[in-house]
Structure formats: structure tokens, C-alpha cells
NUBAKOL-51656 format. One line per 10 residues: number of its first residue (from 0); their letters; for each residue x, y, z of C-alpha. Coordinates in pm, 1 decimal. Layout:
BEGIN
NUM) a) X/Y/Z | ... $
! end
This chain:
BEGIN
0) mnkmqeeikr) 8389.8/1345.1/-1753.5 | 8614.0/1621.2/-1617.7 | 8506.5/1976.9/-1557.7 | 8645.5/2104.8/-1883.8 | 8449.1/1852.4/-2061.4 | 8142.7/1923.8/-1873.6 | 8162.6/2262.2/-1947.8 | 8240.1/2212.1/-2315.7 | 7909.6/1975.1/-2347.1 | 7730.0/2265.1/-2161.5 $
10) tieilksggv) 7851.1/2507.6/-2405.5 | 7772.0/2336.9/-2700.2 | 7439.8/2275.8/-2636.1 | 7401.4/2675.4/-2608.8 | 7590.2/2705.3/-2923.4 | 7368.5/2452.6/-3100.4 | 7050.3/2626.9/-2990.3 | 7130.2/2958.5/-3162.8 | 7266.0/3123.4/-2802.4 | 7561.4/3355.9/-2745.3 $
20) ilyptdtvwg) 7826.3/3259.0/-2510.2 | 8080.4/3485.5/-2292.3 | 8366.5/3286.3/-2280.8 | 8774.8/3309.2/-2215.5 | 8959.2/3284.5/-2538.9 | 9336.0/3264.5/-2606.5 | 9359.7/3657.0/-2585.3 | 9072.5/3831.0/-2409.8 | 8718.6/3743.0/-2279.4 | 8486.0/3714.8/-2580.7 $
30) lgcdatnkea) 8140.6/3699.8/-2697.6 | 8052.1/3411.3/-2918.3 | 7828.3/3206.2/-3128.5 | 7783.3/2944.6/-3418.4 | 7961.8/3110.9/-3726.2 | 7708.3/2981.2/-3965.6 | 7399.9/3103.6/-3772.2 | 7258.1/3427.9/-3902.9 | 7015.5/3484.7/-3626.6 | 7303.7/3400.9/-3346.5 $
40) vekiyrikar) 7541.7/3663.0/-3522.5 | 7246.5/3915.9/-3526.9 | 7226.7/3880.0/-3153.7 | 7614.6/3951.4/-3090.2 | 7574.6/4273.4/-3302.9 | 7258.5/4356.4/-3101.7 | 7449.7/4307.9/-2749.3 | 7750.1/4481.9/-2832.8 | 7568.8/4756.6/-3013.9 | 7770.8/4733.2/-3304.5 $
50) eaqksllilv) 7712.4/4831.7/-3669.1 | 7626.3/4542.6/-3908.8 | 7893.3/4662.4/-4155.2 | 8163.8/4601.6/-3926.5 | 8266.9/4214.0/-3948.5 | 8345.5/3991.3/-3677.8 | 8607.6/3739.7/-3682.7 | 8583.2/3363.3/-3610.2 | 8795.4/3077.0/-3443.6 | 8901.9/2766.9/-3578.3 $
60) dkpemipsyv) 9075.1/2481.5/-3376.8 | 9357.1/2438.0/-3648.1 | 9458.8/2585.6/-3949.1 | 9382.6/2304.1/-4144.8 | 8994.6/2394.7/-4089.4 | 9039.6/2750.7/-4259.9 | 9014.3/2632.5/-4627.0 | 8661.6/2533.0/-4546.0 | 8568.0/2888.2/-4494.3 | 8752.6/3062.0/-4766.4 $
70) nempdlawdl) 8783.3/3038.3/-5136.6 | 9181.0/3051.0/-5125.1 | 9436.3/3025.4/-4842.6 | 9751.9/3191.3/-4969.4 | 10090.6/2980.3/-4917.5 | 10185.5/3288.6/-4703.3 | 9923.7/3214.7/-4465.3 | 10047.7/2874.7/-4366.3 | 10391.0/3055.1/-4280.1 | 10218.3/3327.2/-4121.5 $
80) idyadkplti) 10064.3/3096.1/-3877.2 | 10349.4/2893.5/-3856.0 | 10582.2/3150.6/-3724.0 | 10368.8/3381.8/-3516.9 | 10459.8/3425.0/-3158.5 | 10129.5/3552.6/-3023.6 | 9779.3/3500.5/-3147.0 | 9745.4/3629.7/-3517.1 | 9419.7/3687.8/-3670.7 | 9432.4/3680.3/-4073.3 $
90) iysgaknlae) 9176.7/3862.5/-4273.0 | 9086.4/3621.3/-4596.2 | 8919.6/3732.8/-4924.6 | 8638.7/3512.3/-5054.0 | 8479.5/3401.1/-4735.8 | 8218.0/3110.4/-4774.7 | 8014.1/2858.6/-4564.4 | 7960.4/3115.9/-4300.5 | 7651.3/3313.1/-4184.9 | 7622.7/3609.4/-4451.2 $
100) nlmnkektig) 7605.8/3886.9/-4185.6 | 7959.2/3767.0/-4034.2 | 8136.9/3923.8/-4328.5 | 8165.3/4253.1/-4482.0 | 8039.5/4350.0/-4815.9 | 8384.9/4269.8/-4963.1 | 8317.5/3905.7/-4847.6 | 8635.7/3903.0/-4631.0 | 8659.3/3725.4/-4275.6 | 8925.5/3731.2/-4008.3 $
110) iravqdefcq) 9012.9/3396.6/-3889.5 | 9231.1/3291.5/-3602.7 | 9344.5/2931.2/-3528.3 | 9332.4/2920.3/-3125.6 | 9625.3/2793.0/-2907.5 | 9423.6/2769.6/-2612.9 | 9335.1/2439.9/-2489.8 | 8975.0/2499.1/-2388.1 | 8879.8/2684.3/-2712.4 | 9031.7/2413.5/-2912.5 $
120) kliqnfrkpi) 8860.2/2167.0/-2774.2 | 8528.8/2343.6/-2764.7 | 8565.5/2397.2/-3147.2 | 8681.0/2060.2/-3218.0 | 8355.9/1924.1/-3049.7 | 8135.9/2158.9/-3197.1 | 8271.4/2087.7/-3546.5 | 8231.3/2444.0/-3653.0 | 8399.7/2781.9/-3619.0 | 8284.2/3014.2/-3329.0 $
130) vstsanltgd) 8242.6/3365.4/-3353.1 | 8481.4/3574.8/-3150.0 | 8443.7/3953.7/-3047.4 | 8572.4/4091.6/-2734.4 | 8335.6/4091.3/-2455.0 | 8258.9/4470.5/-2425.2 | 8008.6/4724.3/-2585.0 | 8163.4/4887.4/-2892.8 | 8394.3/5177.7/-2789.9 | 8462.8/5023.1/-2434.3 $
140) khprsfeeis) 8791.2/4884.6/-2369.9 | 8845.9/4487.7/-2382.9 | 8822.6/4303.2/-2065.5 | 9154.1/4113.4/-1966.8 | 8948.7/3928.2/-1694.2 | 8605.7/3820.7/-1614.6 | 8565.7/4089.8/-1343.1 | 8615.9/4337.0/-1585.1 | 8302.5/4259.5/-1795.6 | 8018.0/4488.9/-1744.0 $
150) eelinkvdyv) 7703.8/4328.7/-1559.4 | 7498.2/4479.7/-1845.3 | 7688.6/4257.6/-2100.6 | 7690.7/3948.7/-1873.0 | 7317.2/3996.2/-1837.1 | 7250.6/3993.4/-2212.4 | 7421.3/3686.4/-2326.6 | 7248.8/3323.7/-2316.2 | 7542.2/3159.3/-2125.2 | 7852.1/3240.9/-1937.9 $
160) vnwkqdeysl) 8108.2/2987.3/-1942.2 | 8232.4/2854.8/-1594.6 | 8620.9/2875.5/-1704.2 | 8894.6/3067.3/-1624.6 | 8690.4/3317.0/-1468.0 | 8934.7/3399.9/-1174.0 | 9213.5/3449.4/-1417.1 | 9358.8/3785.2/-1533.7 | 9515.3/3781.8/-1886.8 | 9815.2/3949.2/-1986.5 $
170) enpssiikle) 9731.9/3917.4/-2357.7 | 9612.5/4189.4/-2598.3 | 9362.8/4137.1/-2849.0 | 9527.3/3931.7/-3144.5 | 9743.8/4082.5/-3412.0 | 9565.6/4135.6/-3733.4 | 9690.3/4098.3/-4078.3 | 9499.4/4138.3/-4402.7 | 9622.4/3906.0/-4663.8 | 9512.9/3929.6/-5027.8 $
180) pdglftiirp) 9513.4/3623.3/-5289.3 | 9807.8/3717.9/-5451.4 | 10021.3/3716.6/-5111.8 | 10018.4/4102.5/-5052.3 | 9940.8/4187.7/-4693.0 | 9864.1/4476.4/-4477.9 | 9924.5/4478.8/-4088.2 | 9624.1/4627.0/-3929.8 | 9708.8/4581.6/-3590.0 | 10057.1/4457.5/-3474.2 $
! end
């Protein structure tokens, strides 16, 4: 078993036990948990000191996983994902099969199919989506490297993933598009 496989195995044990992880994503360092576990999602809200009305996004390992978590995936979504040249989060209506406190009152959910190999393999082996929110306290700037994450935040999580801790990301948080079932969309963050 190589180093990545060992780290994925260890991380999945934490996720299965309802723990919160601090991990590198395809954009910035994030806080994550099992997206179907209400108590784990609640821990993330507490750690970030974030209002529960503000929904979080989830990561999937491939676009084909998305229809399991939304009532309807408009055809335009497939095109947007195929043609995106940088990480793209799409907000869908009709979220389902997720922790109820993960969605806002309109039952929408932001979903991103990750490109990062570690994240893809982690989600693929976990067989469920993982919550992703930037590893910062609400209102603070998002961390581009592990070094930029506050000690306070590190001490609140159940596990710090030992992967890419010495890398600096040039990525910004993902672009965000809200997509309606009829195909109309709004750009939330370019």
C-alpha cells in the first residue's frame, strides 16, 4: 500500500466515525465530513462559527455521482462541467439523500466534481460525497497552504490529512453557478 492509499484509508475511518477532517482539495484547504451525517455537519458549523442557514457544498468524485443527490440534473449542467476550465461548483435545486442541515431552506445544494487525484480517490473509496468548506473561521480569508490555517482551527478537527501539507495552492475557491431546473443560471462567483 502506498502513502496515498494509507492516508485515504486512515481518513475514511475518521469520516465513517462521524469525524471532521482538514484536507487539501482541488482549490483550497477545506474542512470536510460525511455529507450524509447530520451530527458531523453540525460539528463543521460549530468549528467555523458559521450560521446554520448558510448551506455548505459537497464534493463528488465524478459528475455521474451528482444525480444521486439532486432530484433533477438539467442537461446544461453536463455541458458546464465538461467545458469548465477551472473548478466549478454548481448549485442545484431539489437536494436529496444528504444530511438535512447541509441544505438551505430552499433545499438547494452546491456540488463540485473534483479533479484532484487524492480527493477523487478518497470520495471513490468512501462511496459518499464529502462536505467541503474552506478551512477558516467565518469571515477570515481562505487558506492557500496548510501553513495559513490557524492553530485554533487545526485543534478543533478530528483529523488533519497528511497530504500536500508543504504545497502552496495558486487556486482560488471554485467558481459558483446557481442552475435552475429549467436551465436558467446565475453566476454567483466568477
